[in-house]
C-alpha positions in Angstrom: 0.0 0.0 0.0 1.4 3.4 -1.0 2.4 5.9 1.8 -0.3 8.4 0.4 -3.0 6.0 0.7 -1.8 4.8 4.2 -1.7 8.6 5.3 -5.4 9.1 3.9 -6.6 6.0 5.7 -4.9 7.1 9.0 -6.5 10.6 8.8 -10.1 8.9 8.0 -9.6 6.7 11.1 -8.5 9.5 13.4 -11.1 11.9 12.2 -14.0 12.3 14.6 -17.4 10.8 13.8 -20.1 13.3 13.0 -21.9 14.4 16.1 -25.6 13.4 16.4 -27.8 16.2 15.5 -29.1 18.0 18.9 -33.1 17.7 18.9 -34.6 21.0 17.9 -36.4 21.4 21.4 -32.9 21.2 23.1 -31.4 23.6 20.7 -34.2 26.0 21.2 -34.0 25.8 25.0 -30.4 26.5 24.9 -31.1 29.6 22.7 -33.8 30.8 25.2 -31.7 30.2 28.3 -28.9 32.3 26.7 -31.5 35.0 26.0 -32.6 34.9 29.5 -29.2 35.0 30.9 -28.4 38.1 28.8 -31.0 40.0 30.6 -30.6 38.5 34.2 -31.1 40.8 37.2 -27.7 39.7 38.5 -25.1 36.8 38.4 -26.7 33.6 37.1 -25.6 30.1 36.6 -27.8 27.3 35.3 -27.5 23.5 34.5 -30.3 21.3 33.1 -30.3 17.7 32.3 -33.0 15.8 30.4 -33.1 12.5 32.4 -34.3 10.2 29.6 -31.8 11.4 26.9 -28.9 12.7 28.9 -28.9 16.0 26.9 -27.6 18.9 29.1 -28.2 22.6 28.7 -26.5 25.4 30.8 -25.2 28.7 31.3 -22.0 29.1 33.4 -23.0 25.7 34.9 -19.6 25.1 36.3 -19.2 28.6 38.0 -18.9 28.3 41.9 -21.8 30.3 43.5 -23.1 30.9 47.0 -25.1 27.6 47.7 -27.2 29.1 50.5 -29.7 26.3 51.7 -29.1 24.1 48.7 -26.1 22.9 50.4 -28.4 21.0 52.7 -28.8 18.4 49.9 -25.2 17.3 50.2 -25.7 17.2 53.9 -28.8 15.0 53.6 -26.8 12.7 51.1 -24.0 12.2 53.9 -26.7 11.5 56.3 -28.2 8.7 54.2 -24.8 7.3 53.5 -24.0 6.9 57.1 -27.5 5.6 57.7 -26.7 2.9 55.1 -23.4 2.1 56.8 -25.1 1.5 60.1 -23.5 4.3 62.1 -27.0 5.3 63.3 -30.6 5.1 62.4 -33.6 7.4 62.1 -34.5 7.0 65.7 -31.0 8.2 66.9 -31.3 11.2 69.2 -29.3 14.3 68.7 -29.4 17.0 71.4 -29.4 20.8 70.6 -26.2 22.7 71.4 -25.8 26.4 71.7 -23.1 26.1 68.8 -25.8 24.7 66.6 -28.2 27.6 66.6 -28.8 29.9 63.7 -31.7 32.1 63.5 -31.9 32.4 59.6 -34.7 29.7 59.3 -36.6 27.4 61.5 -37.8 27.2 65.0 -35.1 24.9 66.5 -32.9 28.0 67.1 -35.3 28.7 70.0 -35.4 25.2 71.3 -34.1 24.7 74.9 -30.4 23.6 75.2 -30.3 19.8 75.2 -33.7 19.3 73.6 -33.7 15.8 71.9 -34.6 15.5 68.3 -34.5 12.2 66.1 -32.6 12.1 62.8 -35.8 11.7 60.9 -37.2 14.9 62.6 -34.1 16.9 61.7 -34.1 15.6 58.0 -37.6 16.8 57.6 -37.0 20.2 59.3 -33.7 20.7 57.4 -35.2 20.1 54.1 -39.0 20.9 54.2 -38.8 24.1 56.4 -35.0 24.7 55.8 -34.2 24.9 59.5 -30.5 26.0 59.7 -30.2 24.7 63.3 -31.4 21.2 62.2 -28.9 21.2 59.4 -26.0 22.2 61.9 -27.1 19.5 64.2 -27.0 16.9 61.3 -23.7 18.4 60.1 -22.3 17.8 63.6 -23.5 14.3 63.7 -22.0 13.3 60.3 -19.0 15.6 60.1 -18.4 18.4 57.8 -15.2 16.8 56.4 -17.1 13.6 55.6 -19.7 15.7 53.7 -16.9 17.4 51.6 -15.2 14.0 51.0 -18.3 12.2 49.9 -19.2 15.1 47.5 -15.6 15.0 46.1 -15.8 11.1 45.6 -19.1 11.6 43.7 -17.5 13.8 41.3 -18.7 17.2 42.7 -15.5 19.0 42.6 -16.8 22.6 43.7 -19.3 21.7 46.4 -17.8 22.5 49.9 -18.8 23.6 53.3 -15.8 25.4 55.3 -18.0 25.8 58.3 -21.4 25.4 59.7 -24.4 27.4 58.6 -24.0 31.0 60.1 -26.4 33.4 58.2 -25.7 36.3 60.4 -22.2 36.3 58.9 -21.2 37.7 55.4 -18.9 34.8 55.2 -21.9 32.5 54.6 -21.4 33.4 50.9 -18.0 31.7 50.7 -18.5 29.1 53.5 -21.2 27.3 51.5 -20.4 26.8 47.8 -21.5 24.7 44.8 -22.2 25.0 41.2 -25.4 24.1 39.1 -23.5 21.4 37.5 -22.5 19.8 40.7 -26.2 19.9 41.9 -27.5 18.4 38.7 -25.0 15.6 38.8 -26.2 14.8 42.4 -29.8 15.1 41.5 -29.5 13.0 38.4 -27.9 10.1 40.3 -30.7 10.4 42.9 -33.3 10.2 40.2 -31.8 7.2 38.7 -31.5 5.3 42.1 -27.8 5.6 42.0 -27.1 7.8 45.0 -26.1 5.8 47.9 -28.5 2.9 46.8 -32.0 2.9 45.3 -33.7 2.9 48.6 -31.7 5.9 49.9 -32.4 7.7 46.7 -36.1 7.1 46.8 -36.2 8.4 50.4 -34.3 11.5 49.7 -36.6 12.2 46.8 -39.6 11.9 48.9 -38.2 14.3 51.4 -37.3 16.9 48.9 -40.9 16.5 47.4 -42.2 18.1 50.6 -40.2 21.4 50.5 -42.6 24.0 51.6 -41.1 26.8 49.8 -42.6 26.6 46.1 -42.4 30.3 44.9 -39.4 29.6 42.6 -39.1 26.6 40.3 -42.6 25.1 41.1 -44.5 28.4 40.7 -45.1 28.4 37.1 -45.5 24.7 36.5 -48.8 23.1 35.6 -51.0 22.3 38.7 -50.1 18.7 39.9 -46.6 18.7 38.5 -44.4 16.5 40.8 -41.2 18.3 41.7 -38.5 17.2 44.4 -36.4 20.3 45.1 -34.6 22.5 47.5 -34.4 26.2 47.6 -31.8 28.5 49.1 -31.7 32.3 49.8 -30.1 35.0 51.7 -29.4 38.7 51.1 -28.9 39.1 47.4 -29.2 35.4 46.5 -31.9 33.0 45.2 -31.4 29.3 44.5 -33.4 26.3 43.6 -32.5 22.9 42.5 -34.6 19.8 41.8 -36.0 17.0 39.8 -39.1 17.8 37.9 -41.1 15.0 36.7 -42.7 16.1 33.5 -44.8 13.2 32.7 -42.9 12.2 29.5 -39.7 14.1 30.1 -38.3 14.3 33.7 -35.5 16.5 34.1 -32.9 17.8 36.7 -32.4 21.6 37.0 -30.4 23.8 39.1 -30.4 27.5 39.0 -28.3 29.9 41.2 -28.3 33.5 41.3 -26.4 36.2 43.3 -25.7 39.9 43.3 -29.5 40.5 43.0 -30.3 44.3 43.6 -33.9 43.3 43.7 -34.9 39.8 44.8 -38.3 40.1 43.4 -36.8 40.4 40.0 -34.7 37.3 40.7 -37.8 35.4 41.6 -39.6 36.4 38.3 -36.3 35.5 36.3 -36.3 32.1 37.9 -39.9 31.4 37.2 -39.4 32.4 33.5 -36.5 29.9 33.3 -38.5 27.2 35.0 -41.6 27.7 32.6 -39.2 27.8 29.6 -37.5 24.7 30.5 -40.9 22.8 31.3 -42.3 23.9 27.9 -39.1 22.8 26.2 -39.2 19.4 27.8 -42.7 18.9 26.6 -41.6 19.7 23.1 -38.8 17.2 23.5 -41.2 14.4 24.7 -43.3 15.2 21.4 -40.1 15.1 19.3 -39.1 11.7 20.8 -42.6 10.4 20.2 -42.6 11.6 16.4 -39.0 10.3 15.9 -39.9 6.9 17.4 -36.9 7.1 19.7 -37.6 5.3 23.0 -34.1 4.5 24.3 -30.9 6.0 24.5 -27.6 4.3 25.2 -26.3 4.5 28.8 -29.4 6.1 30.1 -31.9 4.6 32.6 -35.6 4.8 31.7 -37.4 6.7 34.5 -41.0 6.3 35.9 -42.7 9.1 37.7 -42.2 7.8 41.3 -45.1 7.4 43.9 -43.5 9.7 46.6 -46.7 11.2 47.9 -45.6 10.4 51.6 -42.2 9.8 53.3 -42.2 6.4 54.9 -38.8 6.5 56.1 -37.5 4.5 59.1 -39.1 1.0 58.4 -36.5 -1.5 59.3 -33.7 1.1 59.5 
């Protein structure tokens, strides 16, 4: 074989295969998010993963941002990891210490010193009413360095707690950090039953489904839409991260905003983003149906889970 023919064949073999065309609804979503980001009321970062296809869309998704109370999702993950390891169970009692107290959110800050709470109570308070004292109690139980180490082992390179939650200090902006990409990675593993194990993933989704603060991502969604999410806010920051179970196109989404001069404008912006994403996922579901595409290599088909109530603790 001549050197010229060999060289041509070598180049052909080394040439990248043509990329699959991005579905029109995904391309449209990307364009719309770019347009929204261009008119954001502050600094914004977004990541979205369609859980059926694995397509991802984002804006500055890997940019570290103040995590605010979304950092409680990693704390919850570490609690379930240690639960599964048998270090404690849902009925284990944790007593309030003065060093746990934070007045940002929740009633536990005013509980008597030494008041007993079970791990299951603290999980509900930490996620569903965003009680900071409950979060600090669980953080003390599992160890901050363990939370950080577990997140790093899961591939979350920018999610870190450098101290407990202290909302009366400006340092809370740097003490609790994450990125939308990290949060979506965590939520996607949870949605696919791969975070700790299927049982733990299901239980964590059930807890997140009961978040009582629904004024951001859930606000513009159709009535009855199932969403398992966690909000976070302080000063000039508004965040919301979660799994949205659009009937035929579930997706994980994380939006983080900071530097907001007007938090109401931030709320409106996040709602616009949420509505745009949901509509695009509806279009993607239609595209899949029309294209006859039902399976994607490497992805796990998802069903909308029955998580209407949290039944944690049985046998644990």
